[in-house]
Structure formats: structure tokens, C-alpha cells
N, C-alpha and C positions, 0 to 999 in steps of 0.2 A: 858292608859288614854282613856276615852270614848269620843265619839263625842258629841258636843254641838249642840243646835239648834239656830236659828236666835235670839230669844228673849234674850238668854244668851250672844250671841255675841254683841248685842246692849248694854247690861248692862256693859260688859267689856269695850267696846269703850266709853260709857258714863262716866264710872269711870275715865278713862284716860283723857278724855276731861275736866273733872272737875279740874284735876291737871294742865293741860295745860292752862286752863282759869286763874287759880291763878298765873301761871308764867307770862302770858302776860298782866294780869290786865284788862281783858275784859270778857264779857259774851259770851260764845261760844255755838253753837248748831250743832248737827249732821244735815245733809241735807238728810233726808230719801228718797226723790225723786231721789237722785243721788247715793244711795247705789247700789253696784254691787254685785250680787251673783255669785261668781266664784266657780269653782270645788273644790278648796282647802279651801274656807271660804268666808268671806265677806269683801268688801272694803268700808269703811265709809269715806265720805268726810264731812268736817265741815268748818264753818266760824263763823264770829261774828253774834250775834243775830240781830244787825242792818242790816247787809248785807242780812240775811235770810228774813227780813221783807221788805227791800227796793229794793234789787237786784242791788243797786248802788255799783259799784266796789270801789268807794272812801270810802265806809263803811266797806270794807272787809279786811281780813288779806292778807299779801303777804308772799309767801314762806312756806305755810302750806301744807305739804304732807298729804295724806290720812292715815287712820288707817286700818291696815289689821288684822283681827282676823281669825285665822285658825279654822277649824272644830274641833280642839282639844283644843280650848280656849287659844291659844298662841297669844299674841298681838305683832304686829310689827308696828312701826311708819315708814312709807315709806317717804323717802326724796323727793326732787323735782328735783334731778339731772338726774333721769331717769323717763320715763313714768311708771305708776304704774304696768303695765303688765311686763315690763322688770325688775322692782325692785323685783316683786314676783318671777320671774324666777331666778334672782340672789340669792334670799334667798334659793331656792331649791338647787342651785349649791353649796352653801356654807355649806351645811349640810353634 
């Protein structure tokens, strides 16, 4: 499997976010200014469109962990039980 670039990772994360939005019944957006470029891929944070516009925590989701897309295009939904860095390290240990 070949490595992907950031635009492809954004597309993978956006596709998953569309499905999550349908599940929660709200309009969701990636928060590009919070994207983290890690050695193994990209960590994408997201929230409601209302929160992205207002910044008001009352408009936001609760319990939404970031999406991690590896450089090989594999998507992982990170939970909130661990900080994102620990969650990624745990993924590596589980392989």
C-alpha cells in the first residue's frame, strides 16, 4: 500500500464525518486549524458547524474523539478515554 498525502487524508476524514453527522443528526465540520500532522498520519478534530462558527461550548458536541488517518489511508476513530497521543501509541502496540 502506498502512502497518501494530506488532501487524501482530509477526504477520508470528511467522508467519515459525513456518516457521523448522519448518526448524530447535526451538521459537522473538520476544524482545520486544529489538525495535527503527526509522523504516522494526521489527527483531525471536528465539531458542529454551530460550534465552528460561534466557539460557544454550548453549541458543541461532547465526547467526540478525533479522527486519525494514517499515511497509508487507514482511518481510526480515537475515543476520549485516552489523550490522542496515547490512543495512537496504543494502536501501534495492538498491531
